[in-house]
Kinemage of the C-alpha trace (Angstrom):
@kinemage 1
@onewidth
@group {chain A} dominant
@subgroup {mainchain}
@vectorlist {calphas} color= white
{ca met a 1} P 5.972 24.310 -29.724
{ca leu a 2} L 6.528 20.932 -31.975
{ca val a 3} L 9.842 20.381 -29.735
{ca leu a 4} L 7.878 21.066 -26.251
{ca leu a 5} L 5.166 18.730 -27.018
{ca gln a 6} L 7.881 16.379 -27.405
{ca arg a 7} L 9.466 16.828 -24.777
{ca ser a 8} L 5.948 16.277 -22.525
{ca ser a 9} L 5.631 13.272 -24.595
{ca arg a 10} L 8.527 11.712 -23.858
{ca ile a 11} L 8.587 12.875 -19.850
{ca leu a 12} L 4.811 11.150 -19.863
{ca asn a 13} L 5.704 8.059 -21.291
{ca thr a 14} L 8.910 7.543 -18.508
{ca arg a 15} L 6.487 8.112 -16.275
{ca lys a 16} L 4.405 5.175 -17.269
{ca thr a 17} L 7.260 3.417 -17.655
{ca asp a 18} L 8.638 3.897 -14.391
{ca lys a 19} L 5.312 3.059 -12.392
{ca pro a 20} L 5.461 0.208 -10.898
{ca asn a 21} L 3.464 -2.787 -12.424
{ca phe a 22} L 2.364 -6.025 -10.342
{ca gly a 23} L 0.589 -7.698 -12.885
{ca gly a 24} L 2.761 -10.958 -12.085
{ca leu a 25} L 1.104 -10.717 -8.750
{ca asp a 26} L -2.176 -10.293 -9.937
{ca trp a 27} L -1.592 -13.449 -11.602
{ca ile a 28} L -0.190 -15.814 -8.762
{ca lys a 29} L -2.877 -14.109 -6.554
{ca leu a 30} L -5.568 -15.890 -8.678
{ca leu a 31} L -3.308 -19.071 -8.790
{ca ala a 32} L -2.848 -19.336 -5.257
{ca ala a 33} L -7.117 -19.220 -5.023
{ca leu a 34} L -7.246 -22.067 -7.492
{ca leu a 35} L -4.967 -23.792 -5.399
{ca val a 36} L -6.698 -23.719 -2.029
{ca val a 37} L -9.835 -24.594 -4.378
{ca ala a 38} L -7.474 -28.275 -5.126
{ca asn a 39} L -6.707 -28.275 -1.437
{ca his a 40} L -10.122 -28.595 -0.841
{ca thr a 41} L -11.329 -30.995 -3.920
{ca ser a 42} L -8.105 -33.140 -4.052
{ca pro a 43} L -8.375 -33.057 -7.757
{ca leu a 44} L -6.100 -35.886 -8.170
{ca leu a 45} L -7.691 -38.304 -5.798
{ca ser a 46} L -9.043 -40.672 -8.436
{ca phe a 47} L -5.430 -41.303 -9.555
{ca gly a 48} L -4.126 -42.503 -6.403
{ca ser a 49} L -3.718 -41.104 -2.881
{ca asp a 50} L -0.545 -40.992 -2.586
{ca ile a 51} L -0.588 -37.838 -5.788
{ca ala a 52} L -3.489 -36.439 -4.034
{ca val a 53} L -1.394 -36.189 -0.720
{ca val a 54} L 1.441 -34.396 -2.888
{ca leu a 55} L -0.572 -32.357 -5.041
{ca ser a 56} L -3.558 -31.273 -1.536
{ca gly a 57} L -1.293 -31.769 1.308
{ca ile a 58} L 1.892 -29.938 0.210
{ca val a 59} L 2.224 -28.213 -3.134
{ca thr a 60} L -1.042 -26.089 -2.296
{ca arg a 61} L 0.625 -24.692 0.753
{ca ile a 62} L 2.101 -22.405 -0.506
{ca ala a 63} L -1.324 -20.698 -1.927
{ca val a 64} L -1.738 -18.868 1.537
{ca pro a 65} L 1.638 -17.829 2.190
{ca ile a 66} L 1.277 -16.309 -1.461
{ca phe a 67} L -2.017 -14.100 -0.028
{ca phe a 68} L -0.576 -13.032 3.416
{ca met a 69} L 2.938 -12.134 1.728
{ca thr a 70} L 1.533 -10.480 -1.600
{ca ser a 71} L -0.366 -8.537 1.513
{ca gly a 72} L 2.162 -7.948 4.041
{ca phe a 73} L 4.393 -6.077 0.296
{ca phe a 74} L 1.511 -4.006 -0.401
{ca tyr a 75} L 0.078 -2.743 3.042
{ca phe a 76} L 4.470 -1.703 4.382
{ca arg a 77} L 4.332 0.260 0.817
{ca lys a 78} L 1.616 2.463 1.459
{ca leu a 79} L 3.927 2.997 5.500
{ca thr a 80} L 5.631 6.268 5.984
{ca arg a 81} L 7.212 5.995 8.966
{ca asp a 82} L 4.760 9.049 10.743
{ca pro a 83} L 2.971 7.619 13.735
{ca arg a 84} L -0.338 9.199 12.301
{ca thr a 85} L 0.070 8.383 8.882
{ca asp a 86} L 0.589 4.636 9.317
{ca asn a 87} L -1.868 4.817 12.170
{ca arg a 88} L -4.685 5.801 9.477
{ca thr a 89} L -3.428 3.424 6.719
{ca leu a 90} L -3.570 0.263 9.422
{ca arg a 91} L -7.054 1.405 10.711
{ca gly a 92} L -8.084 1.491 7.054
{ca tyr a 93} L -6.850 -2.012 6.540
{ca leu a 94} L -8.412 -3.527 8.765
{ca gly a 95} L -11.535 -2.110 8.593
{ca lys a 96} L -11.773 -2.822 5.130
{ca ile a 97} L -10.486 -6.620 5.599
{ca gly a 98} L -12.927 -6.683 9.205
{ca lys a 99} L -15.784 -5.600 6.951
{ca leu a 100} L -14.999 -8.431 4.394
{ca tyr a 101} L -14.664 -11.138 7.361
{ca gly a 102} L -18.001 -9.461 8.585
{ca ile a 103} L -20.167 -10.233 5.276
{ca ala a 104} L -18.001 -14.105 4.692
{ca ile a 105} L -19.488 -14.670 8.249
{ca leu a 106} L -22.981 -13.815 7.199
{ca leu a 107} L -22.972 -15.488 4.295
{ca tyr a 108} L -22.152 -19.101 6.102
{ca val a 109} L -24.743 -18.803 8.372
{ca pro a 110} L -26.948 -20.901 6.364
{ca phe a 111} L -24.280 -23.415 6.234
{ca asn a 112} L -23.285 -23.187 9.721
{ca leu a 113} L -27.175 -24.307 10.263
{ca tyr a 114} L -26.556 -26.900 7.573
{ca thr a 115} L -23.822 -28.874 9.302
{ca gly a 116} L -24.665 -28.043 13.130
{ca tyr a 117} L -22.561 -26.063 13.622
{ca phe a 118} L -24.647 -24.324 16.545
{ca lys a 119} L -25.071 -27.670 18.030
{ca asp a 120} L -22.499 -29.459 18.691
{ca asp a 121} L -20.905 -28.288 21.828
{ca phe a 122} L -21.411 -24.121 20.574
{ca ser a 123} L -20.901 -22.036 23.378
{ca ala a 124} L -19.923 -18.202 23.550
{ca tyr a 125} L -16.446 -19.099 24.224
{ca ser a 126} L -16.310 -21.461 21.093
{ca leu a 127} L -18.279 -18.703 18.739
{ca phe a 128} L -15.447 -16.329 20.338
{ca lys a 129} L -12.512 -18.793 19.456
{ca asp a 130} L -13.524 -19.526 15.865
{ca ile a 131} L -14.274 -15.637 15.355
{ca val a 132} L -10.711 -14.468 16.562
{ca phe a 133} L -8.479 -17.267 15.308
{ca asp a 134} L -10.517 -20.414 13.562
{ca gly a 135} L -12.915 -18.713 11.462
{ca thr a 136} L -16.960 -19.905 11.706
{ca phe a 137} L -16.614 -22.389 8.602
{ca tyr a 138} L -13.441 -24.341 8.119
{ca his a 139} L -11.741 -21.259 5.742
{ca leu a 140} L -12.349 -18.433 7.251
{ca trp a 141} L -9.392 -18.801 9.639
{ca tyr a 142} L -7.382 -16.586 6.750
{ca leu a 143} L -9.179 -13.510 7.664
{ca pro a 144} L -8.607 -13.112 11.572
{ca ala a 145} L -5.050 -14.986 10.519
{ca leu a 146} L -5.013 -12.285 8.296
{ca leu a 147} L -6.337 -9.306 10.764
{ca ile a 148} L -4.002 -10.451 13.735
{ca gly a 149} L -0.931 -10.767 11.461
{ca ile a 150} L -1.137 -7.538 9.929
{ca ser a 151} L -1.567 -5.981 13.371
{ca leu a 152} L 1.178 -7.681 15.048
{ca thr a 153} L 3.811 -7.374 12.233
{ca ser a 154} L 2.750 -3.408 12.529
{ca tyr a 155} L 3.397 -3.097 15.573
{ca leu a 156} L 6.950 -4.943 15.739
{ca tyr a 157} L 7.401 -2.721 12.656
{ca arg a 158} L 7.469 0.807 14.982
{ca lys a 159} L 9.393 -0.814 17.542
{ca val a 160} L 12.320 -3.237 15.989
{ca ser a 161} L 14.347 -2.948 13.037
{ca leu a 162} L 13.229 -5.025 10.024
{ca asp a 163} L 15.362 -7.492 10.642
{ca ser a 164} L 14.031 -7.984 14.404
{ca leu a 165} L 10.986 -8.244 12.700
{ca leu a 166} L 11.519 -11.371 10.715
{ca ala a 167} L 13.492 -12.997 13.312
{ca ile a 168} L 10.638 -12.394 15.472
{ca ser a 169} L 8.445 -14.128 13.039
{ca gly a 170} L 10.555 -16.447 12.355
{ca met a 171} L 10.587 -17.539 16.068
{ca leu a 172} L 7.001 -18.013 15.768
{ca tyr a 173} L 7.204 -19.643 13.177
{ca ile a 174} L 9.217 -22.318 14.931
{ca val a 175} L 6.772 -22.191 17.328
{ca gly a 176} L 3.828 -22.941 14.859
{ca leu a 177} L 5.490 -25.741 13.236
{ca leu a 178} L 5.764 -27.841 16.464
{ca gly a 179} L 1.995 -27.684 16.961
{ca asp a 180} L 1.771 -28.580 13.050
{ca ser a 181} L 3.615 -30.573 10.631
{ca tyr a 182} L 6.142 -31.306 13.090
{ca tyr a 183} L 4.449 -32.214 16.337
{ca gly a 184} L 5.305 -35.273 16.039
{ca phe a 185} L 8.643 -34.065 17.616
{ca ile a 186} L 6.684 -32.770 20.830
{ca ala a 187} L 4.374 -35.464 20.937
{ca ser a 188} L 5.699 -37.301 23.623
{ca ser a 189} L 7.165 -34.491 25.776
{ca pro a 190} L 4.938 -34.260 28.432
{ca gly a 191} L 6.196 -30.569 29.456
{ca ile a 192} L 6.357 -29.107 26.019
{ca ser a 193} L 3.251 -30.821 24.482
{ca asp a 194} L 1.008 -29.841 27.904
{ca ile a 195} L 1.791 -26.464 26.784
{ca tyr a 196} L 0.728 -27.261 23.224
{ca asp a 197} L -2.575 -28.635 24.509
{ca ser a 198} L -3.431 -25.822 26.876
{ca met a 199} L -2.695 -23.498 23.752
{ca phe a 200} L -5.181 -25.819 21.561
{ca thr a 201} L -8.234 -24.857 24.430
{ca val a 202} L -7.602 -21.415 22.789
{ca phe a 203} L -7.348 -22.318 19.359
{ca asp a 204} L -7.710 -25.426 17.218
{ca tyr a 205} L -4.423 -25.004 15.077
{ca thr a 206} L -1.351 -22.936 15.400
{ca arg a 207} L -1.523 -22.008 11.328
{ca asn a 208} L -3.503 -18.652 12.970
{ca gly a 209} L -2.723 -15.237 12.588
{ca leu a 210} L -0.027 -15.621 16.092
{ca phe a 211} L 2.631 -18.427 14.678
{ca tyr a 212} L 1.612 -18.410 10.849
{ca ala a 213} L 1.145 -15.111 9.347
{ca pro a 214} L 3.878 -12.729 10.928
{ca ile a 215} L 6.709 -14.580 8.719
{ca tyr a 216} L 4.821 -14.089 5.730
{ca ile a 217} L 3.909 -10.741 5.890
{ca ala a 218} L 7.127 -9.573 7.297
{ca leu a 219} L 8.682 -11.166 4.370
{ca gly a 220} L 6.642 -9.281 2.034
{ca ala a 221} L 7.449 -5.711 4.444
{ca phe a 222} L 10.959 -7.108 3.438
{ca ala a 223} L 10.672 -7.522 -0.236
{ca ala a 224} L 9.012 -3.840 0.107
{ca arg a 225} L 10.958 -2.117 2.551
{ca arg a 226} L 14.284 -3.607 1.276
{ca lys a 227} L 16.629 -3.091 -1.771
{ca gln a 228} L 16.670 -6.610 -3.023
{ca arg a 229} L 19.261 -8.558 -4.897
{ca val a 230} L 18.428 -8.419 -8.749
{ca arg a 231} L 18.396 -11.628 -10.209
{ca ser a 232} L 17.504 -12.697 -13.321
{ca pro a 233} L 13.872 -14.350 -14.072
{ca leu a 234} L 15.706 -17.600 -14.790
{ca ala a 235} L 17.444 -17.632 -11.767
{ca asn a 236} L 14.347 -16.872 -9.532
{ca ala a 237} L 12.564 -19.457 -11.435
{ca cys a 238} L 15.382 -22.015 -10.439
{ca leu a 239} L 15.024 -21.108 -6.634
{ca phe a 240} L 11.736 -21.221 -6.907
{ca phe a 241} L 11.266 -24.670 -8.093
{ca gly a 242} L 14.660 -25.945 -6.569
{ca ser a 243} L 13.049 -24.901 -3.415
{ca leu a 244} L 9.445 -26.216 -4.562
{ca val a 245} L 11.451 -30.035 -4.821
{ca cys a 246} L 12.740 -29.210 -1.318
{ca leu a 247} L 8.732 -29.190 -0.323
{ca leu a 248} L 7.749 -32.072 -1.655
{ca gly a 249} L 10.904 -34.160 -0.365
{ca glu a 250} L 10.168 -32.246 3.614
{ca gly a 251} L 6.038 -33.312 2.869
{ca met a 252} L 6.689 -37.018 2.001
{ca leu a 253} L 8.794 -37.347 4.457
{ca leu a 254} L 7.180 -36.312 7.148
{ca his a 255} L 3.521 -37.825 6.565
{ca ser a 256} L 5.359 -40.982 5.929
{ca thr a 257} L 6.656 -41.138 9.693
{ca asp a 258} L 2.971 -39.521 10.788
{ca met a 259} L 4.571 -36.480 11.921
{ca pro a 260} L 2.039 -34.047 11.617
{ca arg a 261} L -0.570 -32.926 13.647
{ca his a 262} L -1.977 -30.937 10.513
{ca asp a 263} L 0.081 -30.058 7.839
{ca ser a 264} L -0.468 -26.160 7.017
{ca met a 265} L 3.485 -25.416 7.858
{ca tyr a 266} L 6.582 -26.549 6.356
{ca val a 267} L 9.813 -25.206 6.585
{ca phe a 268} L 10.736 -24.883 2.230
{ca ala a 269} L 7.295 -23.408 1.585
{ca leu a 270} L 9.059 -19.954 3.259
{ca pro a 271} L 11.585 -20.243 0.162
{ca ala a 272} L 9.620 -21.621 -2.212
{ca thr a 273} L 6.686 -18.424 -1.308
{ca tyr a 274} L 9.429 -16.007 -1.363
{ca tyr a 275} L 11.387 -16.811 -4.515
{ca leu a 276} L 7.618 -17.047 -6.868
{ca phe a 277} L 7.116 -13.765 -5.322
{ca gln a 278} L 10.749 -12.446 -6.480
{ca trp a 279} L 9.631 -14.583 -10.161
{ca ala a 280} L 6.520 -13.154 -10.116
{ca leu a 281} L 7.769 -9.729 -9.639
{ca gln a 282} L 9.362 -9.965 -13.162
{ca trp a 283} L 6.198 -11.258 -15.533
{ca lys a 284} L 5.525 -8.883 -18.043
{ca gly a 285} L 1.965 -7.521 -18.362
{ca lys a 286} L -0.049 -5.603 -17.380
{ca ser a 287} L -2.048 -5.634 -13.716
{ca asn a 288} L -4.985 -7.417 -14.108
{ca lys a 289} L -8.372 -6.065 -12.666
{ca val a 290} L -10.547 -9.292 -13.166
{ca ser a 291} L -8.254 -11.157 -10.926
{ca arg a 292} L -8.119 -8.403 -8.922
{ca asp a 293} L -11.328 -8.460 -7.911
{ca trp a 294} L -12.223 -12.067 -8.400
{ca arg a 295} L -9.737 -13.702 -6.343
{ca val a 296} L -11.028 -12.490 -3.112
{ca trp a 297} L -14.617 -13.666 -3.479
{ca ile a 298} L -13.158 -17.529 -5.160
{ca tyr a 299} L -11.254 -17.818 -1.666
{ca ile a 300} L -14.465 -16.929 0.161
{ca leu a 301} L -17.323 -18.714 -2.036
{ca his a 302} L -15.286 -22.223 -3.271
{ca pro a 303} L -16.913 -24.064 -0.074
{ca ala a 304} L -20.282 -23.035 -1.056
{ca ala a 305} L -19.322 -23.792 -4.540
{ca ile a 306} L -18.686 -27.026 -3.400
{ca val a 307} L -21.451 -27.715 -1.827
{ca phe a 308} L -23.776 -26.537 -4.537
{ca val a 309} L -22.052 -28.822 -7.290
{ca arg a 310} L -22.420 -32.034 -4.606
{ca gly a 311} L -26.304 -31.389 -4.359
{ca ala a 312} L -26.842 -30.493 -8.271
{ca ala a 313} L -24.970 -33.818 -8.833
{ca lys a 314} L -26.555 -35.690 -6.599
{ca ala a 315} L -29.907 -34.216 -7.910
{ca val a 316} L -29.591 -35.051 -11.046
{ca lys a 317} L -27.646 -38.305 -10.769
{ca leu a 318} L -24.223 -37.719 -11.769
{ca glu a 319} L -22.335 -38.285 -8.460
{ca ser a 320} L -19.845 -40.088 -11.010
{ca ile a 321} L -19.185 -37.735 -12.871
{ca phe a 322} L -19.085 -34.934 -11.047
{ca ile a 323} L -18.362 -36.427 -7.791
{ca ala a 324} L -16.554 -39.866 -7.866
{ca asn a 325} L -14.558 -37.953 -10.594
{ca ser a 326} L -12.221 -35.734 -8.612
{ca leu a 327} L -10.433 -34.000 -11.521
{ca ile a 328} L -13.929 -32.644 -13.073
{ca his a 329} L -14.870 -32.154 -9.396
{ca phe a 330} L -12.188 -29.742 -9.092
{ca val a 331} L -12.924 -27.947 -12.108
{ca ser a 332} L -16.415 -28.015 -11.575
{ca val a 333} L -15.830 -26.050 -8.563
{ca cys a 334} L -13.618 -23.526 -10.236
{ca leu a 335} L -15.958 -22.430 -12.894
{ca leu a 336} L -18.756 -22.072 -10.217
{ca ser a 337} L -16.568 -20.227 -8.229
{ca ile a 338} L -15.387 -18.188 -10.772
{ca ile a 339} L -19.365 -17.301 -11.619
{ca met a 340} L -19.995 -16.699 -7.995
{ca ala a 341} L -17.014 -14.694 -7.676
{ca ala a 342} L -18.340 -12.447 -10.743
{ca val a 343} L -21.885 -11.923 -9.247
{ca ala a 344} L -20.399 -10.936 -6.140
{ca val a 345} L -18.172 -8.265 -6.970
{ca lys a 346} L -20.860 -7.052 -8.940
{ca ile a 347} L -23.047 -6.930 -5.987
{ca leu a 348} L -20.602 -6.287 -2.525
{ca gly a 349} L -17.287 -5.281 -4.898
{ca phe a 350} L -14.079 -5.537 -2.864
{ca arg a 351} L -11.044 -4.610 -3.798
{ca arg a 352} L -7.660 -4.144 -2.693
{ca lys a 353} L -3.823 -5.826 -3.502
């Protein structure tokens, strides 16, 4: 009997050990949420505009790709190649994200009223364009981009090979690059620029679900469905930091030549995101429930936190501390965003990998 119990214990321990642990991905998504806050608050602006651009205009541009790639990874891990099962998985995923997007739209209606959203050239078409592509508030574009990106990559995944999915997504990303950070290359080309001008009547930016999201979601699918080359954590860390240095060089060069129309999409953001993801998969530690529950709400609520911090600072005449000092402003917004996220999780709840 004792021998049987010992064997059972070993089997259970093996199962626990063999169970995938994605605690590292929890932490990089929490970090990504804070990087998004940094993108919208410029924490280093008080120390100089150049260093502020390096952080807020370049380094933080790996934040949303991290969200897309991890979302693609967890979503495609669930697919079975059985059409009925996979369609149910897709419908469930889109329903959950769609519900979250609807809640976010409603939460920001008071802010839309405050900023004059419904007065400045507002129309049924502009509302449709914002809901489908641009978001009804400046950060909400991510949710429709995720909805479109997951739908598009899921369709392609059923029709073509994984390598073809990556190739098609890569070509879409190149189209997006020319409408974003590399816009200067086509701005003076009448035929091509006219095509992009037509595109910009449908959406404001190419960093959307058609051109931006698919490649990162596809990379997540590649990591989930294709056996990866095993590298040491040190190797992945070096590849990440090397890619990050290249990203910094790319971003500074493009900014110095006034190339970008918008600066969300970079070539070296692709390897930087991929190798950070691979590195994070190797981090030890348990999956963190707190970060898993809060990170999405930090993303959704941080613009409201920015408004509240600025309003409170003005009310108590402490603008010089909480607004003019960009680093204190960033920290304050982060702390308030976390508090608001905790409240939102308690009231509304939303959990997804």
